[in-house]
N, C-alpha and C positions, 0 to 999 in steps of 0.2 A: 777746709772752708766750703768746698763744693757740697760735702755731705751735710753740713749745717744748713746751707741754703736750701738743699733739697728737703731736709726735715722741716724747715720753716714753711716751705711751700705745701708740703704734704699735710702738715698740721692744719693749714687753712682749708684745704680740700676736705680733710677729715671732719672739720667742724660742720661743713655743709651736709656731708653724708650722715653724720651722727645725729644732727637735729631732725633729719627726715626719718631715720630709723626709730627714733623714740615715738614718733607720732603714729606710725603704721608699719605693718609688715611689708617688707620689700620682696617682690617676686623677681627672680632673675630671668627675664623673658628674652633678652637679646644681648648682643655684644656689649652695648654701652652699660647695661645693668651689671653684666659680669665683670667688666673692667672696673666699674665703680666699687664693686664688692672686693675685688682683689686689692685695689688701692687702700680700701679700708682695712683689710687684713694686714697689709704691709705696714700701714701707719700704726696699727695697734702694736705690732712687733717693735717698731721703732720707739714708740712711746714707752713701752715696757722696758726696753733696753736703756733708754735715757732717763727713765723714772721722771718723766715730764708731766706736769699737771696743766691742763688747758681749760679755759672757760669757753664753752661751746658757743654761746650766744654771740659774743663779740667776733669770733671767727666767722660765724655764719653771716653776720652783718658786713664784715670786711669783704667776703666773697661777693655778696649781693651788690655792694656799692662799687666794687671793682668792675663787675660785669656790666653794671648800668652806667659806668663812667661818672659816678657821683664823687665830688671832692672828698678827700680823706679827712677824717676827724682829727688826725694827728699830722702835724706838718712834717716835711721831709727831714729836717734837722733832728727833731725828736725821734722820728721813726728810725733813722740811722743809728742814733744813740741806743735805742732799745734793741735793735738788731745786734749791735756790738756787744751789749751786755749779755744777751742770750747766747751769742757765740762764745763768750768767755765762760759762761756758766756751763755750757756743754763741754767745752774743752777741759775745764777743771774737773768735771764729773768723770769724763773719760780717763783723764790722767790718774785720778784716784783709783778708779777701777783697775786700770792697767798696773798700777803699783801694788795693789792688793793681790791681784792675780799673780804677779811676778813673785811676790813674797811666798804665797801659797805653793806655787810651782817649784820654787827653789827648795823648800823643805821636802817636797815629794822627790825631787831629783836627788838631793843629798841622801835621803833615806834609801832610795833604790840603789845608788852607786855604792853606798856603804855595805849593803847586803850582797850586791852582785860581785864585788871584788873578793869576797870570801869563797866563791865557787872555785873548785880546784882547776878548772880549765880556763879561767879568766886571768889574763895578765894585765898589769897596770903599769903605765909608764910614769916617770917622775912628774909629768904635767897633769896627771890624773886621767889620761885617756885609757880606756879599758878595751880589750879586744880578745877575741877567740879565733884561733886558727882552725878553719874548717878544712882547708886543703892547702898544703905547702907546695908551692911551685919550685922550680929549679933555675929559673932565669935570673936576669940581673935585677937589681933594685934601682928605682928611680931616685933622683935627688930633687931638691926643692926648685931647681931651675928647669926641670924637665916637664914635658907634657906627656900624658899617658892616655891610653884608650882603655876604658873600663865598662863593665856592666854593674849596675848598682840598684839597690832598693832602699829608700829612706823611710823610716817608720818612727812614730811616737811611742811612748811607753804603753799606750793602750792598743798597740798594733796597727793603728791607723797609718796607711801608706800615703805619704805626702808627695812622693815623687819616685819615679822608677823608669828605667830604660826598658824598651820593648825587647823581648827575647831575640837574640841575633842581631841587635842594632845598637852596639856599644857607642859611647860618646867619648869625646876628647876633653880632657881637663888639664888646665895649666896649674901645676901644684903651687905656684907662687901667687895664685889669685883665688884659690878656694878658701873656705873657712879653715881656721887653724887645725882643728881636730882631723879633718880629712887629709890635709897636707901632711901632717905628722904620721897619720895612720898608713897612708898609701906608701910612704917612704919606707915603712917597715916590711913591705911585701916584696917578694920576688915575682917576676913575671910568671903567670900560670897559677898564682895563689888565689884563694878565696878566703876572706876574713870577714868576721862580724865585729864592728866597732860600736862602742858606747861612748858618745861624745858628751862630756859634761857641758852645762850651759856656757861656761866661760870659754870653751873651745868651739862653740857653735854660734848661736845668735844672741846669747845673753839675755838681759832683762828687756830688750826691745822686741825680741822675737822676729819673725818674718811673716806678718799678717798677709792673708788670713790663715794660711796653712799651718804655721808654726807659732805656738803661743810663747809668751815670755818665759825665760829660764827653763826651757824644756831640754830634757835629755834626748838626743837624737841617736837612733840606732841605724846603722848602715851595713847592709850586706854588699860587699864589693868583690868583684872578680877582676884582677889585673891582667889584661890581655897583652899589652905591649907598651914599650916606651917609644914615643914617636917624634920627640924633638921639643922645641921651645915655642913660647908665645902663642899658645892656643887659647881660645876664648873659654872662660869658665862658666859653669852653670850655677855655682854656689858662691 
């Protein structure tokens, strides 16, 4: 809702800026000019994302009247109704885009996993979790009720790193509170091991994703080093 309110406000500002830019070239001579330009750029990106068409003149008039304290041409009841309609339109549009992206990503994820499981060094569990043993440790294995200390790097299929521990600064994870693919995978490891895991969407964040870093129906790749089993009830990062 806050995003929609912000977009509505920015659209109004954009109308004022846009009407000026059509009449003459704007020179960015000071901070206020630069700020106005940046707002315009940001609004342009928002409009493109939402595929929203605006009528510049009414927006410019609305800005002018608001600054002058002139009574609105639209009463508050009707204005609220229009805002609600706009909010619903934006939400529906975003939902359609999310569903389309989720469908496209699911196909990409399924294609990748189908090819990846054929590689000789890739193992696949009954749940669909895929993994590669990089280094096999000799310590104990944790259970789902344990907490562990690990180093990790999380990546998308395009190698984008969405999260990582700093070298020499491992984190504690409660295996009962992390996403299913991580919980299952780490339980396969002996202390001292390093594995690479390929999490199918249904063992990660599924069709909802984890915006903004993780898109819907994304395969997640984790490189994990298991340092120790430390106990129970530790806070999870995933």
